[in-house]
C-alpha positions as CSV (number, residue, x, y, z in Angstrom):
1,X,0.0,0.0,0.0
2,X,1.2,3.5,-0.9
3,X,1.6,6.2,1.7
4,X,-1.1,8.2,0.2
5,X,-3.5,5.3,0.3
6,X,-2.5,4.6,4.0
7,X,-3.5,8.1,4.8
8,X,-6.8,8.1,2.9
9,X,-7.8,4.7,4.5
10,X,-7.0,5.8,8.0
11,X,-8.9,9.2,7.5
12,X,-11.9,7.2,5.9
13,X,-12.2,4.6,8.5
14,X,-11.7,7.0,11.4
15,X,-14.5,9.2,10.1
16,X,-16.8,6.2,9.8
17,X,-16.0,4.9,13.2
18,X,-16.4,8.4,15.0
19,X,-18.7,10.4,12.8
20,X,-16.0,13.2,12.8
21,X,-14.4,15.1,10.0
22,X,-10.7,14.6,9.4
23,X,-9.0,17.9,9.3
24,X,-5.1,17.0,8.8
25,X,-2.6,14.1,9.1
26,X,0.0,14.9,11.5
27,X,2.2,11.9,11.7
28,X,2.7,8.5,9.6
29,X,5.1,5.7,10.2
30,X,5.2,1.9,9.7
31,X,6.6,-0.7,12.1
32,X,6.0,-4.4,12.8
33,X,2.6,-3.7,14.2
34,X,1.4,-1.9,11.0
35,X,0.7,1.6,9.8
36,X,0.4,4.2,12.6
37,X,-1.4,7.6,11.7
38,X,-1.9,10.5,13.8
39,X,-5.2,12.4,12.4
40,X,-6.7,15.5,13.7
41,X,-10.4,15.4,13.6
42,X,-12.9,18.1,14.0
43,X,-14.8,17.4,17.2
44,X,-16.6,20.8,17.6
45,X,-17.0,23.7,15.1
46,X,-17.1,27.1,16.7
47,X,-17.1,30.7,15.8
48,X,-14.3,32.2,15.3
49,X,-12.8,28.8,13.6
50,X,-9.6,29.3,15.8
51,X,-11.7,28.1,18.8
52,X,-12.9,24.9,17.0
53,X,-12.1,21.8,19.2
54,X,-9.7,19.3,17.3
55,X,-9.1,15.7,18.5
56,X,-5.9,14.0,17.9
57,X,-6.4,10.3,17.1
58,X,-3.8,7.4,16.7
59,X,-5.0,4.8,14.2
60,X,-3.3,1.6,13.6
61,X,-4.0,-0.2,10.3
62,X,-2.9,-3.7,9.7
63,X,-1.0,-5.1,6.8
64,X,-4.4,-6.1,5.0
65,X,-5.7,-2.4,5.3
66,X,-7.9,-3.0,8.0
67,X,-8.2,-0.5,11.0
68,X,-7.0,-2.4,14.1
69,X,-7.5,0.2,16.7
70,X,-7.9,3.8,17.2
71,X,-7.5,5.9,20.3
72,X,-8.0,9.8,21.2
73,X,-4.6,11.0,22.4
74,X,-5.8,14.7,23.2
75,X,-7.8,17.7,22.3
76,X,-6.9,21.1,21.6
77,X,-8.3,24.4,20.2
78,X,-7.4,24.9,16.5
79,X,-5.7,28.2,17.2
80,X,-3.5,26.8,20.1
81,X,0.2,26.1,19.3
82,X,1.1,22.5,18.6
83,X,4.0,20.5,20.1
84,X,7.0,20.1,18.1
85,X,7.2,16.2,18.8
86,X,4.2,13.8,18.8
87,X,4.5,10.6,20.7
88,X,2.3,7.6,20.1
89,X,3.4,5.7,22.9
């Protein structure tokens, strides 16, 4: 599976599982477990948009393209500065 396909699959599966809209992909890597994708999802839309609530979700896709698990790591406001490093551990 190509990287672009991994990203689209993670976003699509997570949107179906949560009912939320994907905003951006923050990190992608592959290890012995499968593909790890960190996706920001829109959890609450507000006015102004800088106060939207985004959730960061860790998605694990297996070798056969199935979503093995997902976990919400944290929430933040869209306008809030992000960390320089993300940890999926």
